[in-house]
N, C-alpha and C positions, 0 to 999 in steps of 0.2 A: 517469475519473481519481479517485483517492482521495488524501486528504491526511491524514497522521498526525503526531502529536507523541508524544514519549516522556514519559510521566507515571507516576511511581511504579512503575517496572519493568514498565510495560505500554504498549501501543500505543493511543493515543487517536485514533479516527477523528473528525476535526474537520469535514470536509465532503467531498462528492462532486460531481463535475461530469460531465455527459453531454450529448450532443447532443439526444436526444429521449427521451420516455417510451416504453417498450416492454415486451416480455415480460421478466419477472423484475425489473422496476424498479417499486417501489411508487409510486403516484400521490400518496399522502398518508402517508408513513412516520410511525409513532408517535414515533420518536426525533427527527424533524426539528423544529427551532424556526423555521426560515425557509426558504422556497424563493424563488429569484429567477432571472430570465433575464438573463444577463450575457454579452455578446459572443457570442451564439448558443448558449451553453451553459446548461442548467438546473443551478443550483447549490443544493444542499441542505446545511444545517448539520445535523450529526448528533450529535457529542459522545458517542460510545459507546466504552468501553474494551474491549480484547481482550488476552489474555495472549500470543497469537500470531495470525498470519494465514496461512492456507493458500490457495495459488493454483495454478492450472495454467498453466504458461508456454506461450505461443503465439508462434511466429515470424510467424504471420499478423497478429497485433495488435501485434507488437513489444513484448512485455512488458518494461518498463523500471522500475527503481527509481532515484529521484533523491534523493540525500542532500546537502544543502548545495551545490546546483548541480553535483554530480558525478553523471553518468549511469552506471548499472551496467546493461548490456544483458543481462538475464536470459535472453533468447532465444538469446544466443550462449554462455552458460555452461551452460545446461541443455538437454536434448533437447526437441523439439517435443512438447507435451502432457504434459510431465513435471511432477509435483506438486512444489511448493517450499513450505517453511515459513519464515516470517520471524518472529523473536522477539528480545527484548532479552536479552542475556547480558553479564555482567561477565567480562572476560578480563584476566588479569594481564599486565603487561608481559613477564614471563618467558615465558609461553605465546605471546605475540605474536611475540617475537623469536626464541626458540629452537625452538618447535614449529610456527611458521608458522600459528597459529590467528588469522587475521584476515580481514577482508572480502575 
C-alpha cells in the first residue's frame, strides 16, 4: 500500500506499507526517515514527490485507489495488466459538467 498527499500540484508519497521485505523492496531506502513494524506490516516513511504515478492494474491484486474513504476499483475500470497514469489536474466546473471530465 502506498499513501499519497497532494502538495503543490504533485503527489507526495508519504509512506508505504507491506507485509514483508522481498524482491524489489529496498531494505534500507535512502528516502526513508523511519521504518516500523505495525500490525504485521512494515511501514516506511518516504516523503518523496512525483508529478505523476504510473502503475499496471492487476485483477489479481485488486488494484484500488482510495480517496477520502471512497474506493475506486481500478481493476474493474481498466483491463488486466493495463498501464494507468495518476496525476493532479485542475478541471473547470464547465468541463466537469458539460464535457464529463471527472473521476
